[in-house]
C-alpha positions in Angstrom: 34.3 11.1 21.7 36.8 8.4 21.5 37.9 5.9 24.2 39.9 8.3 25.7 37.3 11.2 25.8 35.1 8.9 27.5 37.6 7.8 30.4 38.7 11.3 30.9 34.9 12.3 31.6 34.5 9.3 33.9 37.3 10.8 35.9 35.9 14.2 36.1 32.6 13.1 36.9 34.1 11.2 40.2 35.7 13.9 41.1 33.0 16.3 40.9 31.3 14.0 42.8 33.7 14.3 45.7 32.9 16.7 48.3 36.2 16.9 50.0 37.8 17.1 46.7 36.2 20.1 45.7 36.5 21.6 48.6 40.2 21.6 49.2 40.7 22.6 45.1 38.1 25.9 45.9 37.0 26.5 49.0 40.0 26.0 51.2 42.6 28.6 49.1 39.9 31.3 49.4 39.0 30.5 53.1 42.8 30.3 53.7 43.5 33.8 52.1 40.7 35.4 53.6 42.1 33.8 57.2 45.2 35.5 56.7 44.5 38.5 55.2 42.3 39.3 58.8 45.3 38.4 60.7 47.8 40.6 58.8 45.7 43.3 57.6 47.1 46.8 57.3 46.3 49.1 60.1 47.0 52.5 61.7 50.4 52.0 63.6 49.7 51.5 66.8 51.4 53.6 70.3 54.8 52.2 71.2 54.2 50.8 74.8 56.6 51.6 77.6 56.6 50.7 81.3 57.8 53.4 84.0 59.2 51.4 87.1 57.3 52.1 90.2 59.3 54.4 92.6 59.1 58.4 93.8 59.8 60.0 90.6 58.0 57.5 88.9 54.5 60.1 88.7 56.3 62.7 87.0 57.9 61.1 84.1 54.8 59.0 83.7 52.9 62.3 83.4 55.2 63.4 80.3 55.1 60.7 78.5 51.5 60.3 78.9 51.6 63.8 76.6 53.2 62.0 73.3 50.5 60.3 71.2 52.9 58.0 69.7 53.3 56.3 73.4 51.3 54.5 75.9 52.8 54.4 79.1 51.9 52.7 82.1 53.5 52.5 85.7 54.3 48.7 86.4 56.6 47.3 89.6 59.9 46.8 88.3 59.7 42.5 88.3 56.4 42.8 86.4 57.8 45.6 84.0 60.6 43.0 83.5 58.5 40.2 82.6 56.8 42.1 80.1 59.7 43.7 78.4 60.8 40.0 77.9 57.5 38.9 76.6 57.5 41.9 74.1 54.4 43.7 75.5 56.4 46.7 76.4 59.2 47.8 74.6 61.1 49.7 76.9 61.3 49.8 80.9 62.1 53.4 82.3 63.7 53.2 85.7 63.5 56.7 87.6 67.1 57.7 88.8 68.8 60.7 89.4 70.5 62.9 87.3 68.9 61.0 84.5 66.7 58.0 84.3 67.7 54.9 82.8 65.7 52.6 80.1 65.9 49.0 79.6 65.3 48.0 76.4 65.7 44.5 74.5 68.0 44.7 71.5 66.0 41.7 69.8 63.2 44.2 69.7 63.2 46.3 66.8 60.7 48.8 68.3 63.0 49.4 71.3 65.4 52.0 69.6 62.2 53.9 68.7 60.6 54.0 72.0 63.9 55.1 73.4 63.8 58.0 70.8 60.6 58.9 71.7 60.9 58.7 75.7 64.1 60.9 75.0 62.2 63.4 72.8 59.4 63.7 75.2 61.7 64.1 78.3 63.7 66.7 76.4 60.4 68.5 75.9 60.8 70.0 79.7 63.5 72.8 80.6 64.2 70.8 83.4 64.2 67.3 81.9 67.9 65.2 81.0 69.5 65.9 77.9 68.7 63.7 75.2 72.0 61.8 75.2 71.7 61.7 79.2 69.0 59.1 79.1 71.1 55.8 79.9 70.0 53.0 77.4 71.0 49.5 79.1 70.3 46.7 76.7 68.7 43.1 78.6 68.0 39.7 77.6 65.7 37.8 79.0 64.8 34.3 78.3 61.8 33.2 76.6 61.3 36.3 74.6 63.0 34.8 71.2 60.3 33.5 68.4 61.5 30.0 68.7 60.2 30.1 72.9 56.7 31.3 71.1 57.0 28.4 68.9 57.8 25.6 70.2 54.4 25.4 73.1 52.4 26.1 69.9 53.6 23.1 68.0 53.9 21.0 70.5 49.8 22.0 70.9 49.7 21.5 67.1 51.3 17.7 67.3 49.0 16.8 70.0 45.9 17.7 67.9 47.4 16.4 64.9 47.9 12.6 66.2 45.1 12.4 68.4 43.1 13.5 65.7 44.9 10.8 63.0 45.9 7.9 65.2 42.1 7.6 66.6 40.1 8.5 63.7 42.0 6.7 60.9 41.8 3.1 62.4 38.2 3.4 63.8 37.1 4.0 60.3 39.4 1.5 58.9 37.7 -1.1 61.8 34.2 -0.3 60.2 35.6 -0.7 56.7 36.9 -4.3 57.1 33.8 -5.1 58.8 35.8 -5.5 62.4 33.3 -3.5 64.4 30.7 -5.7 63.4 32.4 -8.7 64.8 33.4 -6.8 68.0 29.5 -5.9 68.1 29.1 -9.6 68.8 31.3 -9.6 72.1 30.3 -8.9 75.5 32.5 -6.0 75.7 31.0 -2.4 76.4 31.1 0.5 74.1 32.5 2.4 77.1 35.3 0.2 77.6 36.2 0.0 73.9 36.6 3.8 73.7 38.2 4.4 76.9 41.0 1.7 75.8 41.4 4.1 72.7 42.1 7.1 74.8 44.2 5.6 77.4 46.9 4.3 75.0 46.6 7.8 73.4 47.6 9.5 76.7 50.7 6.9 76.9 51.8 8.3 73.7 50.9 11.7 74.6 53.3 11.8 77.5 56.2 10.3 75.5 55.2 13.2 72.8 55.2 16.0 75.7 58.6 14.8 77.0 60.1 14.7 73.2 59.3 18.1 73.0 60.5 19.7 76.1 63.9 17.7 75.8 64.7 18.6 72.3 63.5 22.2 72.9 66.0 22.4 75.8 69.0 20.8 74.1 68.9 22.4 70.7 67.8 25.8 71.1 67.5 26.4 74.9 63.9 27.2 75.6 63.5 27.7 79.1 61.2 26.1 81.3 59.3 28.9 84.4 56.8 26.6 85.0 56.2 22.7 86.6 56.9 20.0 84.3 53.9 17.9 86.1 51.8 20.6 85.5 53.0 21.1 81.6 52.4 17.3 81.4 49.0 17.4 82.8 47.8 19.9 80.5 49.5 18.6 77.7 47.6 15.0 78.5 44.2 16.8 79.2 45.0 17.9 75.7 45.5 14.9 74.0 42.3 13.6 75.6 40.0 16.6 74.2 41.2 15.9 70.7 41.1 12.0 71.1 37.6 12.5 71.8 37.1 14.6 69.0 38.6 12.4 66.8 36.4 9.7 68.2 33.4 12.2 67.1 35.0 12.6 63.5 35.0 8.7 63.1 31.4 8.0 63.7 30.8 10.7 61.0 33.2 9.6 58.3 31.5 6.6 55.9 34.9 5.8 54.4 38.7 6.2 54.8 38.9 8.1 51.8 36.5 10.7 53.9 37.7 10.8 57.3 41.2 12.6 55.9 38.7 15.4 54.4 37.0 15.9 58.2 40.1 15.6 60.2 41.9 18.4 58.1 38.1 20.1 58.4 38.4 20.4 61.8 42.4 20.6 62.7 43.1 23.0 59.6 41.1 26.3 60.8 42.7 25.7 64.4 46.3 25.8 63.1 45.7 29.3 61.5 43.5 30.7 64.3 44.9 29.1 67.5 48.2 30.8 68.2 50.6 28.2 66.8 52.8 30.5 64.3 51.8 33.8 65.2 50.1 35.4 68.0 45.9 35.2 67.6 45.9 38.7 68.9 46.6 39.2 65.0 42.9 38.8 64.2 40.1 41.4 64.4 38.6 41.6 67.9 35.3 40.6 66.8 36.7 37.4 66.5 38.6 36.7 69.4 35.6 35.7 71.5 35.4 32.6 68.8 38.8 32.3 68.8 38.9 31.8 72.4 37.0 29.2 73.0 38.4 26.9 70.1 40.6 23.8 72.2 43.7 24.7 70.2 43.5 28.2 71.7 43.2 27.0 75.1 45.7 24.5 75.0 48.4 26.7 73.3 47.6 29.7 75.9 48.0 27.2 78.5 51.2 25.8 77.5 53.0 29.0 76.6 51.9 30.0 80.2 53.4 27.3 82.0 56.8 27.2 80.1 57.3 30.9 79.6 55.8 32.9 82.4 55.7 29.9 85.0 52.0 30.3 85.8 50.9 28.0 88.4 48.0 25.3 87.0 45.3 26.7 89.8 45.2 30.0 87.7 44.5 28.7 84.2 40.8 27.8 85.3 39.4 29.2 81.7 41.1 27.7 79.1 41.4 24.2 80.9 37.6 24.6 81.5 37.7 25.1 77.5 39.5 21.7 77.0 37.2 19.9 79.5 34.2 20.8 77.6 35.6 20.1 74.4 36.6 16.8 76.0 33.5 15.4 77.9 30.9 16.9 74.8 32.2 15.0 72.0 32.5 11.7 73.8 28.7 12.3 74.8 27.5 12.5 71.6 30.1 9.9 70.2 28.8 7.1 73.2 25.0 8.4 71.9 25.3 7.9 68.3 28.3 5.5 67.5 27.4 2.2 65.7 29.2 -1.0 65.2 28.1 -1.0 62.0 
């Protein structure tokens, strides 16, 4: 074998001995295909969801609609029904009235027309029902129901995760590789103060990050804010602290700057697919939902969307905030326990 063959064989052996190369070449494409295949799997068509606004005639209308297998009808208070129509959770809101009911549909929802036809056919099935053309359809457009409105909170959560992981893990590993941590070990500085400085600096940058996202989303895409900006900022800072804590834990496991990238991606990439950044996490099967619910990015994205698009108070977000708190505390405790200066 000539010199060219020997050099090529040497490079192949180097690549084979790097686990991160094998992971991104062979494991990651298969894992990504399986995850997205579960999210967008072919399944039977679900019933079209319809809401009937409360009123004296609502029980009779609801009884007629519940006999149609293609419809899933339920009675809701009018304000809640319009809110669910805006969020895409129902395709039509039926308002009882005389001589004929009124149907509220969102023109941006493709299932709105199907829901109106099914509702009209169901009501026309009884002798005393209004004619098919007598059901008045009123187009309504509520702020917060566009895809960009769904996407912006998810992108904010993903940005907080990525910037926290990369901005902390990589410098710490570089400091260890450059023997700077070994020099700091000889100073009277405490380990807790060392890591706390990283976390506090990260929160300052995260505040700017949240403000930037809110500003450009509002100015460029007119994304609404139904909640409180301070509540959104507080949740964003907690999310940044959570992922900063995970970054510190990653940094103590990485032995070189080459390996830290693989570990950061191993932590972040699954959550980018599973935690509802680009599409709803409800697309995944039910048996995966308990695992998805306890992921920190899922808790962060759900909290950001609840505040921005539904005006939810922080006091009602106990479960996702508890998930973020646990993911903040446990990695920090593990880091303080196992961190070594050299």
